[in-house]
C-alpha positions as CSV (number, residue, x, y, z in Angstrom):
1,M,-72.4,-14.2,35.3
2,G,-70.8,-16.3,38.1
3,F,-72.9,-19.0,39.8
4,F,-72.4,-17.7,43.3
5,D,-73.1,-14.2,42.1
6,K,-76.5,-15.4,40.8
7,I,-77.3,-16.9,44.2
8,F,-76.1,-14.2,46.5
9,G,-76.5,-11.0,44.5
10,R,-74.4,-7.9,45.0
11,G,-73.4,-5.7,47.9
12,T,-73.0,-6.5,51.6
13,E,-74.6,-3.6,53.3
14,H,-78.1,-2.2,53.3
15,S,-77.9,1.0,51.3
16,A,-79.5,3.7,53.4
17,K,-78.6,7.1,54.9
18,P,-77.0,7.8,57.2
19,D,-73.9,5.7,56.3
20,I,-74.0,3.1,59.1
21,R,-73.0,-0.5,58.6
22,F,-74.8,-3.5,60.0
23,G,-74.1,-7.1,60.3
24,R,-71.2,-9.4,59.4
25,Y,-69.1,-8.9,56.3
26,S,-69.4,-11.6,53.7
27,D,-67.3,-12.1,50.6
28,S,-70.1,-14.2,49.1
29,Y,-71.7,-11.1,47.6
30,K,-69.4,-10.4,44.6
31,D,-70.3,-9.0,41.2
32,E,-69.8,-10.7,37.8
33,S,-66.5,-9.0,37.0
34,Q,-64.9,-10.4,40.2
35,Y,-65.8,-14.0,39.3
36,D,-64.3,-13.3,35.9
37,F,-61.0,-12.4,37.6
38,W,-61.2,-15.6,39.6
39,D,-61.6,-17.7,36.5
40,L,-58.8,-15.9,34.8
41,S,-56.5,-16.4,37.8
42,L,-57.1,-20.2,37.6
43,E,-56.4,-20.3,33.9
44,L,-53.2,-18.3,34.2
45,F,-52.0,-20.4,37.1
46,D,-52.5,-23.6,35.0
47,K,-50.4,-21.9,32.3
48,E,-47.7,-21.3,34.9
49,E,-48.1,-17.5,34.5
50,Y,-47.9,-17.1,38.2
51,L,-47.5,-13.4,38.7
52,E,-50.3,-12.5,36.3
53,S,-52.5,-15.2,38.0
54,Y,-51.9,-13.5,41.3
55,R,-52.7,-10.1,39.9
56,K,-56.1,-11.4,38.9
57,F,-56.5,-13.1,42.3
58,F,-56.1,-9.8,44.1
59,Q,-58.5,-8.2,41.7
60,Y,-61.0,-10.9,42.7
61,L,-60.4,-10.2,46.4
62,H,-60.8,-6.5,46.0
63,D,-64.1,-5.0,47.2
64,E,-64.6,-1.5,45.9
65,S,-66.8,-0.5,48.8
66,E,-64.2,-1.7,51.3
67,D,-61.0,-0.7,49.5
68,N,-59.6,-3.7,51.2
69,V,-56.8,-5.0,48.9
70,K,-53.8,-3.1,47.5
71,Y,-50.9,-4.3,45.4
72,E,-48.1,-2.9,43.4
73,E,-45.1,-4.0,41.2
74,E,-41.9,-4.3,43.1
75,N,-38.6,-6.1,42.3
76,N,-40.1,-8.4,39.7
77,G,-43.0,-9.3,42.0
78,L,-46.1,-8.1,43.7
79,R,-46.1,-6.3,47.1
80,F,-49.6,-6.6,48.5
81,E,-51.7,-5.5,51.5
82,V,-54.9,-7.2,52.6
83,Y,-57.1,-5.7,55.3
84,Q,-59.2,-7.7,57.8
85,G,-60.8,-5.9,60.7
86,S,-58.1,-4.3,62.8
87,K,-55.3,-6.1,61.1
88,K,-53.3,-5.4,57.9
89,I,-51.7,-8.4,56.2
90,T,-48.6,-7.7,54.2
91,G,-46.9,-9.9,51.7
92,F,-44.8,-10.4,48.6
93,A,-45.5,-12.7,45.6
94,S,-42.7,-13.5,43.2
95,A,-42.4,-16.0,40.4
96,H,-41.1,-18.6,42.9
97,K,-42.6,-17.9,46.3
98,V,-45.5,-16.2,48.2
99,T,-45.1,-14.9,51.7
100,A,-47.5,-13.1,54.0
101,E,-47.7,-12.0,57.6
102,A,-49.7,-10.0,60.1
103,K,-48.2,-8.4,63.2
104,I,-50.4,-9.1,66.3
105,A,-48.7,-7.7,69.4
106,K,-45.4,-6.6,70.8
107,T,-44.1,-8.5,73.8
108,S,-41.7,-7.2,76.6
109,E,-41.1,-10.7,77.9
110,L,-41.6,-14.3,76.8
111,N,-44.6,-15.3,79.0
112,D,-45.0,-19.1,79.2
113,D,-48.8,-18.8,79.3
114,F,-49.3,-17.0,76.0
115,M,-46.4,-18.9,74.3
116,R,-48.2,-22.2,75.3
117,R,-51.5,-20.8,74.0
118,L,-50.1,-20.0,70.6
119,L,-48.1,-23.3,70.4
120,E,-51.4,-25.1,70.9
121,Q,-53.1,-23.0,68.3
122,N,-50.4,-23.8,65.7
123,Y,-51.5,-27.4,65.8
124,S,-55.0,-26.3,64.7
125,L,-53.8,-24.1,61.8
126,K,-53.7,-25.7,58.3
127,Y,-51.6,-23.1,56.4
128,C,-50.1,-20.6,58.9
129,R,-48.1,-20.4,62.1
130,F,-47.7,-18.1,65.0
131,S,-44.1,-16.9,65.6
132,L,-41.9,-14.2,67.0
133,D,-39.8,-12.0,64.8
134,S,-36.4,-10.6,65.6
135,E,-37.9,-7.7,67.5
136,N,-40.1,-9.9,69.7
137,T,-43.3,-9.0,67.8
138,L,-45.9,-11.7,67.8
139,T,-46.7,-12.5,64.2
140,I,-48.7,-15.0,62.2
141,K,-47.1,-16.1,58.9
142,F,-47.7,-18.0,55.8
143,D,-45.5,-19.0,52.9
144,T,-45.6,-21.3,49.9
145,Y,-43.7,-22.0,46.7
146,T,-45.7,-20.8,43.6
147,L,-45.7,-24.4,42.2
148,D,-47.9,-25.3,45.2
149,G,-49.5,-21.9,45.5
150,S,-52.7,-22.1,43.5
151,P,-55.4,-19.4,43.9
152,Y,-57.4,-21.9,45.9
153,K,-54.6,-22.5,48.4
154,L,-53.8,-18.8,48.5
155,Y,-57.4,-17.9,49.3
156,Y,-57.8,-20.3,52.2
157,A,-54.4,-19.6,53.6
158,L,-54.9,-15.8,53.6
159,K,-58.3,-16.2,55.0
160,E,-56.9,-18.4,57.9
161,L,-54.1,-15.8,58.5
162,A,-56.4,-12.8,58.3
163,T,-59.3,-14.1,60.5
164,N,-57.0,-15.4,63.2
165,A,-54.9,-12.3,63.3
166,D,-58.0,-10.1,63.6
167,K,-59.5,-12.2,66.4
168,Q,-56.4,-12.8,68.4
169,D,-54.9,-9.3,68.8
170,D,-57.5,-7.8,71.1
171,L,-58.0,-11.1,73.1
172,L,-54.3,-11.6,73.8
173,V,-53.6,-8.0,74.7
174,D,-56.6,-8.0,77.1
175,E,-55.5,-11.2,78.7
176,F,-51.7,-10.9,79.0
177,S,-50.2,-7.8,80.4
178,S,-46.8,-8.5,78.8
179,L,-48.3,-7.9,75.4
180,E,-48.7,-4.5,73.9
181,A,-51.1,-3.6,71.0
182,I,-49.6,-2.8,67.6
183,E,-50.3,0.7,66.4
184,I,-53.2,0.7,63.9
185,N,-53.7,3.6,61.5
186,H,-56.3,2.3,59.1
187,L,-59.4,2.2,61.4
188,Q,-62.1,4.7,60.9
189,E,-63.4,6.2,64.1
190,L,-67.2,6.4,64.5
191,P,-68.8,9.7,65.2
192,S,-69.3,10.3,69.0
193,A,-73.1,10.7,68.5
194,E,-73.2,7.2,66.9
195,K,-71.2,5.7,69.7
196,E,-73.5,7.2,72.3
197,V,-76.6,5.8,70.6
198,K,-75.1,2.4,70.2
199,Y,-73.9,2.3,73.8
200,N,-77.3,3.3,75.1
201,F,-79.0,0.7,73.0
202,I,-76.6,-2.0,74.3
203,I,-77.4,-1.2,77.9
204,R,-81.2,-0.9,77.3
205,L,-81.4,-4.1,75.4
206,I,-79.4,-6.0,78.0
207,D,-81.4,-4.5,80.9
208,D,-84.7,-5.3,79.3
209,V,-83.8,-8.9,78.8
210,L,-82.4,-9.4,82.3
211,A,-85.4,-7.7,83.8
212,E,-87.7,-10.1,81.9
213,I,-85.7,-13.1,83.1
214,E,-85.7,-11.8,86.7
215,S,-89.4,-10.8,86.7
216,G,-90.5,-14.3,87.7
217,K,-93.2,-14.4,85.0
218,L,-91.9,-17.8,83.9
219,D,-89.8,-20.2,86.0
220,P,-86.3,-20.4,84.4
221,V,-86.1,-24.0,85.6
222,Q,-89.4,-25.1,84.1
223,Y,-89.1,-22.9,81.0
224,P,-85.4,-22.9,80.0
225,G,-86.2,-22.8,76.3
226,A,-88.0,-19.4,76.8
227,M,-85.0,-18.0,78.6
228,A,-82.7,-19.3,75.8
229,Y,-84.7,-17.6,73.1
230,L,-84.5,-14.3,75.1
231,L,-80.7,-14.6,75.5
232,L,-79.8,-15.7,72.0
233,N,-82.1,-13.1,70.4
234,L,-80.3,-10.5,72.5
235,C,-76.9,-11.9,71.4
236,Y,-77.7,-11.9,67.7
237,Q,-79.4,-8.4,67.8
238,L,-76.3,-6.9,69.4
239,D,-74.1,-8.6,66.8
240,Y,-76.0,-7.4,63.8
241,L,-77.1,-3.9,65.0
242,I,-74.0,-2.8,66.8
243,K,-71.4,-4.6,64.5
244,P,-69.0,-4.8,67.4
245,E,-65.3,-5.4,67.4
246,G,-62.8,-6.6,70.0
247,F,-64.0,-7.9,73.4
248,M,-67.7,-7.5,72.7
249,M,-67.5,-9.3,69.4
250,E,-65.7,-12.2,71.1
251,T,-68.2,-12.3,74.0
252,L,-71.1,-12.6,71.6
253,E,-69.3,-15.4,69.7
254,R,-68.5,-17.2,72.9
255,I,-72.2,-16.9,74.0
256,H,-73.1,-18.6,70.7
257,R,-70.5,-21.3,71.1
258,R,-71.3,-22.1,74.7
259,Y,-75.0,-22.5,74.1
260,F,-74.6,-24.8,71.1
261,A,-71.6,-26.8,72.5
262,K,-72.3,-30.5,72.5
263,N,-71.7,-31.3,76.1
264,T,-73.7,-32.7,79.1
265,S,-74.8,-29.2,80.4
266,S,-78.5,-28.7,80.6
267,T,-80.3,-25.8,78.9
268,K,-80.7,-24.2,82.3
269,E,-77.0,-24.5,83.0
270,K,-76.1,-23.1,79.7
271,N,-78.5,-20.2,80.3
272,D,-76.8,-19.4,83.6
273,D,-73.5,-19.3,81.8
274,L,-74.9,-16.9,79.1
275,I,-76.4,-14.6,81.8
276,A,-73.0,-14.4,83.5
277,E,-71.4,-13.5,80.2
278,I,-74.0,-10.8,79.5
279,R,-73.7,-9.3,83.0
280,Q,-69.9,-9.1,82.5
281,L,-70.5,-7.3,79.2
282,R,-73.1,-5.0,80.8
283,N,-70.7,-4.0,83.6
284,R,-67.9,-2.9,81.3
285,P,-66.9,0.8,81.5
286,K,-68.5,3.0,78.8
287,A,-65.0,4.0,77.7
288,D,-64.2,0.3,76.9
289,F,-67.2,0.1,74.6
290,F,-66.3,3.3,72.9
291,K,-62.7,2.3,72.1
292,E,-64.0,-0.8,70.2
293,M,-66.5,1.2,68.1
294,Y,-64.8,1.8,64.8
295,R,-65.2,1.0,61.2
296,V,-63.0,-1.6,59.6
297,K,-62.2,-3.0,56.2
298,S,-62.7,-6.7,55.6
299,T,-61.8,-9.1,52.9
300,F,-62.9,-12.5,54.1
301,G,-66.3,-13.4,55.6
302,I,-66.8,-15.9,58.4
303,T,-70.4,-16.8,57.6
304,T,-71.3,-19.9,55.6
305,P,-73.1,-19.4,52.3
306,A,-76.7,-20.7,52.5
307,N,-79.6,-20.8,50.1
308,H,-83.2,-19.9,50.7
309,D,-84.1,-23.5,51.4
310,R,-82.0,-23.3,54.6
311,V,-83.9,-20.2,55.7
312,I,-87.2,-22.0,55.0
313,S,-86.1,-25.0,57.0
314,F,-85.1,-22.8,60.0
315,I,-88.3,-20.8,60.0
316,D,-90.4,-24.0,59.8
317,G,-88.5,-25.6,62.6
318,E,-88.7,-22.6,65.1
319,L,-91.5,-20.2,64.3
320,G,-94.3,-22.4,65.9
321,N,-92.5,-22.3,69.2
322,M,-93.8,-18.7,69.7
323,D,-97.4,-19.8,69.7
324,W,-97.9,-20.7,73.3
325,Y,-96.0,-17.7,74.7
326,N,-98.0,-15.4,72.4
327,A,-101.4,-16.9,73.4
328,N,-100.6,-16.7,77.1
329,G,-99.4,-13.1,77.2
330,Y,-95.7,-13.5,77.2
331,D,-95.1,-10.9,74.5
332,M,-91.4,-10.4,74.9
333,I,-90.6,-14.1,74.7
334,A,-93.0,-14.6,71.8
335,R,-91.2,-11.8,69.9
336,S,-87.8,-13.3,70.8
337,V,-88.6,-16.5,68.7
338,P,-88.8,-14.8,65.3
339,G,-86.0,-12.5,66.4
340,Y,-83.9,-15.5,67.1
341,I,-84.6,-16.9,63.6
342,V,-83.6,-13.7,61.9
343,G,-80.5,-13.2,64.1
344,F,-79.3,-16.8,63.9
345,C,-79.5,-16.7,60.1
346,L,-77.5,-13.4,59.9
347,F,-75.0,-14.5,62.5
348,N,-74.2,-17.9,60.8
349,Y,-75.1,-17.6,57.1
350,A,-74.5,-15.6,54.0
351,V,-78.1,-15.8,52.9
352,P,-79.3,-14.7,49.4
353,Q,-79.4,-11.0,49.0
354,P,-83.2,-10.6,49.2
355,D,-83.3,-12.6,52.4
356,R,-80.6,-10.3,53.9
357,D,-82.4,-7.2,52.8
358,Y,-85.7,-8.4,54.2
359,F,-84.1,-9.4,57.5
360,H,-82.6,-6.0,57.8
361,L,-86.0,-4.4,57.2
362,Y,-87.3,-6.7,60.0
363,Y,-84.9,-5.1,62.4
364,R,-85.8,-1.6,61.2
365,I,-89.4,-2.3,62.1
366,M,-88.8,-4.2,65.4
367,Q,-86.2,-1.7,66.7
368,A,-87.6,1.5,65.3
369,D,-86.4,3.7,68.2
370,Y,-82.8,2.6,67.6
371,F,-82.9,3.4,63.9
372,K,-84.6,6.7,64.6
373,D,-81.9,7.6,67.1
374,L,-79.2,6.7,64.5
375,G,-80.7,9.3,62.2
376,F,-82.9,7.2,59.9
377,E,-86.0,9.1,58.8
378,G,-89.5,8.1,59.9
379,Y,-90.9,5.4,62.0
380,L,-92.0,2.1,60.3
381,Y,-93.5,1.3,63.7
382,D,-94.1,3.9,66.4
383,P,-93.3,2.3,69.8
384,K,-95.2,5.0,71.7
385,T,-98.5,4.7,69.8
386,K,-97.9,1.1,68.8
387,V,-99.0,2.0,65.2
388,F,-97.4,0.5,62.1
389,D,-96.8,2.7,59.0
390,K,-98.3,0.1,56.7
391,K,-97.9,2.1,53.6
392,S,-94.1,2.7,54.2
393,I,-93.6,-0.9,55.2
394,R,-95.2,-2.1,51.9
395,K,-93.1,0.4,50.0
396,Q,-89.9,-0.8,51.6
397,I,-90.8,-4.4,50.8
398,K,-91.5,-3.5,47.2
399,M,-88.2,-1.6,46.9
400,I,-86.3,-4.7,48.0
401,Q,-88.2,-6.8,45.5
402,E,-87.4,-4.3,42.6
403,K,-83.7,-4.0,43.7
404,N,-83.3,-7.8,43.4
405,S,-85.6,-8.4,40.4
406,E,-82.9,-8.9,37.8
407,M,-81.3,-11.7,39.8
408,F,-84.4,-13.1,41.5
409,P,-87.3,-12.3,39.2
410,R,-89.8,-14.6,41.0
411,V,-89.4,-12.9,44.4
412,K,-92.9,-11.5,44.9
413,P,-93.8,-11.0,48.6
414,N,-97.4,-11.3,49.5
415,T,-97.9,-8.3,51.8
416,A,-101.7,-8.8,51.9
417,R,-101.4,-11.3,54.7
418,L,-99.2,-9.2,57.0
419,N,-100.8,-8.9,60.5
420,Y,-100.5,-5.6,62.2
421,D,-102.3,-6.4,65.4
422,S,-99.1,-6.5,67.5
423,L,-95.4,-6.7,67.1
424,A,-95.5,-10.4,67.8
425,E,-98.2,-11.1,65.2
426,F,-96.5,-8.9,62.7
427,A,-93.2,-10.7,63.2
428,R,-94.9,-14.1,62.7
429,S,-96.7,-13.0,59.5
430,Y,-93.6,-11.3,58.2
431,L,-91.4,-14.4,58.5
432,I,-94.2,-16.5,56.9
433,M,-94.2,-14.1,54.0
434,L,-90.4,-14.5,53.7
435,R,-90.7,-18.3,54.0
436,N,-93.0,-18.4,51.0
437,L,-90.8,-16.4,48.7
438,D,-89.8,-18.1,45.4
439,M,-86.1,-17.5,45.4
440,V,-85.3,-19.0,42.0
441,V,-82.2,-17.5,40.4
442,A,-82.5,-16.0,36.9
443,G,-81.2,-18.4,34.2
């Protein structure tokens, strides 16, 4: 059993019906056999059995639930395809060289602005480069001789290529009229009903947060931290619960970057920037949201692996900040603090599998209407009556414990101290329960 497999467990999505995916993909959640393929790939490369090493490498990358990697024998080499979001990376590995590329956009003219943008980005890339092919198609490429093409290098190079290709295509096409999108045929369209539910949730969540900020209950100059919790909690909820692509995904990532940028801007000034971004998102046409609602295959995660101690530290550092707001009747702001904790962890980290499962359950409780509208059965919390289904909540917590018991046998949540007096009190007690979990990996 691989070390990281022990830490992170298996699977990336919460297994529930209907089949709707949540959150950011992470390749930290691999099973034992995949880590065996990685070890074999390294051994074979050291023996200079390069093609066989690459076969094992692609088996390591393959995620059965995603069907994200394909390869076949061709001309004494391996022709391969790797999927990342809206992009398909194609390449060829021989006994002497490995090449890979992803097509990003077609151009009708060589615009100085986007050419300069990509030239600047080339300086920040470690393994790849943006270029134009003979048909004026904007492409990102990587190549290496096999002598210098270890599985380690191949992994990080393909990750750099794939993640940059996936991010840049929508952004560049939206910004530069001279660029035309490449035809994509591997995306899975979401059902219209699911799109409608997600769109309505986006608008409702944004409107609720903006209304709270504009209500005048708290002075945004005197209490910029409260406004920041509202805005960041909104950002992270949309990221996890909608699982957006394209413009919306980049907007949420930009909100995160702008708030945490190390500059001279005050929290109030940063909040103003975030509100402007959110208003721009809110005012997009419905059709623009719909065209970015699709299911993709992914191979590489962008979140950083983190252990339970990181989760504990974050809870300890932030949870107490809800106390004053809760005691003084600012319920929405009080709830935004634990929401920020959960969302920040899911946005930035590949946390251990039990933490991920319990964070997902947190959202099922706190956004019960949304999950009900998506087709999930039953309310864990009824927003109309403000009543918790305590029995079902305890059952769900127990199911997560049992699911992860082989890898994390000492995870035993203490549900006796959950507080059901209000959503804010429940959220606080729930995170304290998670904070106290013994997340020791089985030996």
